[in-house]
C-alpha positions as CSV (number, residue, x, y, z in Angstrom):
1,M,149.6,-1.4,-48.2
2,N,151.9,-2.0,-51.1
3,N,149.6,-1.9,-54.0
4,W,147.1,0.6,-55.3
5,S,144.1,-1.6,-54.7
6,E,144.8,-1.9,-51.0
7,K,145.1,1.9,-50.7
8,V,141.9,2.5,-52.5
9,N,140.1,-0.1,-50.3
10,F,141.5,1.5,-47.2
11,I,140.3,4.9,-48.2
12,W,136.8,3.6,-49.0
13,S,136.7,1.7,-45.7
14,I,137.2,5.1,-44.0
15,A,134.4,6.6,-46.2
16,E,132.1,3.8,-44.9
17,L,132.6,5.1,-41.4
18,L,131.3,8.5,-42.5
19,R,128.0,7.1,-43.6
20,G,126.0,8.9,-41.0
21,P,124.7,12.1,-42.7
22,Y,126.4,11.4,-46.0
23,R,125.1,9.3,-48.9
24,P,127.7,7.1,-50.8
25,N,127.6,9.5,-53.8
26,Q,128.6,12.3,-51.4
27,Y,131.7,10.6,-50.1
28,K,134.0,12.0,-52.8
29,D,132.9,15.5,-51.8
30,I,133.9,14.8,-48.2
31,M,137.0,12.6,-48.4
32,L,139.1,14.7,-50.8
33,P,138.8,18.0,-48.9
34,M,139.5,16.1,-45.6
35,T,142.5,14.4,-47.1
36,V,143.9,17.7,-48.4
37,L,143.3,19.5,-45.1
38,R,145.0,16.7,-43.2
39,R,148.0,16.8,-45.5
40,L,148.3,20.6,-45.0
41,D,148.1,20.1,-41.3
42,C,150.9,17.5,-41.4
43,V,153.1,19.7,-43.6
44,L,152.6,22.8,-41.4
45,E,152.7,21.1,-38.0
46,K,156.4,21.7,-37.3
47,T,156.1,25.5,-37.6
48,K,152.5,26.1,-36.4
49,D,153.4,27.4,-33.0
50,E,156.0,29.8,-34.3
51,V,153.7,31.1,-37.0
52,L,150.9,31.6,-34.5
53,E,153.3,33.5,-32.2
54,K,154.5,35.7,-35.1
55,Y,150.9,36.3,-36.2
56,T,149.9,37.4,-32.7
57,S,152.9,39.7,-32.5
58,L,152.1,41.3,-35.8
59,Q,148.5,42.0,-35.0
60,G,149.4,45.1,-33.1
61,S,151.9,46.4,-35.7
62,K,151.3,48.8,-38.5
63,L,152.0,46.1,-41.0
64,R,148.7,45.0,-42.7
65,D,149.9,42.3,-45.1
66,F,151.4,39.5,-43.0
67,E,151.6,37.0,-45.8
68,K,155.3,37.3,-46.7
69,V,156.4,37.4,-43.0
70,L,154.3,34.3,-42.1
71,N,155.4,32.4,-45.2
72,R,159.0,33.0,-44.2
73,E,158.3,31.9,-40.6
74,A,156.6,28.7,-41.8
75,G,159.3,28.0,-44.3
76,Q,156.6,27.3,-46.9
77,G,155.2,29.0,-50.0
78,G,151.9,29.9,-48.2
79,Q,149.6,29.5,-45.2
80,A,145.9,29.1,-44.9
81,L,143.8,32.0,-43.6
82,S,140.1,31.7,-43.0
83,S,137.7,34.4,-44.2
84,R,138.0,35.9,-40.7
85,G,141.7,36.3,-40.8
86,K,142.4,33.4,-38.5
87,I,145.2,31.0,-39.3
88,L,143.8,27.5,-39.8
């Protein structure tokens, strides 16, 4: 996959596999978020276990804002938390 056209065709071939409940005009609404989430997963993979351990250990503490501590643990500028406070 050396050129742009091959990459675009590869991405669209994956989109074709998602045809089930999705119409072609909905592919862009599915593929972009899935691509971003996969990229985040890859970037954070190395430190995920450590961040989860730190998160678990902080839950019983008096500290309520874990963001800075978890960012430092991950070695990143941020982490993803769901609306229920779970690390994604």
